[in-house]
N, C-alpha and C positions, 0 to 999 in steps of 0.2 A: 504494500500500500504506500502511495506517495501522498504527502501533505504539502500543499502550497499556501503560503500566507498571502492573502490579497490586501489586507488592511490590518490595522491594529487589533480589530475585533473579529474579522472574518477570515477563515481558512477553508480550503476545499480539499477533498481527498477522493481517491479512487475507493472502490468498495471496502467498507469496514464490516466487522463481524460483531455479534452481540458481546463476545468476550473482550472486545476492545474498549467498550464504553467506559468501564471503571477507570481505565488508564487515561482516557480523554478527560474524564471528570477530574482526576488528579492533576491534569495539566491545566485546569481552569476553564474548560469548556462547559458552559451551562446550558447550551442548546445544540441539538443535532438536527439537521434537516436532510431528509432522504429525498433525492430527486430521481429515483429509479422506480418505474412501475414494477409491481410484484410480477414474478415469473419471467422477467426479461432474460435471465440466464439460469441454466440448471444449477441448483445448489445455492443460489443466492438467498440470503436470509430475507424473510418477508418483513413488511413494515410492522406487522404485529409483533414479531420476534424482536425487532429493533426497539419498538416502543416499550416492550416489557423490560428489556435490558436498561433502557434509559430511565424508566420509572424506578428500577432497583437502585440506580446510582444517583437519583434526584437530579436528572438532566431532562430538560424539556425536549420533546420530540415533535417534529412536524413532518408530514408526508406530503410532498408537493411533486408528484411524479410528472416527468416530462417524457413523452413518447416520441415516436417518429413524426408526429404532426407538428412538433415544435412548440415554442412558447406562446402563451396566451397572456392577455392583459391581467386576467385573474391570477395566474401563476406568479407573474412578476409582482403584483400587489401583495399576494400572500407571502412571498419570500421576503419582500421588504418589511412587511409587518412583523414577521418572525424575527428578523434581525434587529429591528428597532425596539421590540419589546423584550429582547433578551436581557438578562441581568448580568451577562458576562460575555465571554468569547463564544463564537458560533463556528461550528464545523458543519459544512454542507458536503454531501457526497453523492456520487453517481458512479457509473462504471469507470470513468477516467478522471473525473473532476471538471470536464469541459462544460457540460450542461449546467452544473452548479456555478461555474465561473460566469457563464452567459447570464444566468438569472441575477447574480450579484451585480454585474455591470448594468443590466437593463433596469434594475430596481433603483439604482443610484444610492444604495445603502452605504453607510460608512465602513 
């Protein structure tokens, strides 16, 4: 998994796993955003699995899936709201981090 810092508060990553969440919480991430639709790849953790891992580590979780259809205004707004409402650092992830990076850029989030 690769992590790229986009700003002081937002980083993006390739696919993470439920057992990674506690480490991210220890690193100061208080919000995780999943930008992958469930079932995109075989063996990928579901949004429900990731949400449960986040809840166990007291990390907010948002599922804003971006599929082949691309970004919508609603996705961009939801991403921006998740970032601005976070009480700390945000980690957004998808398969490579690219969709998450595009959402961050489109949202104008800090």
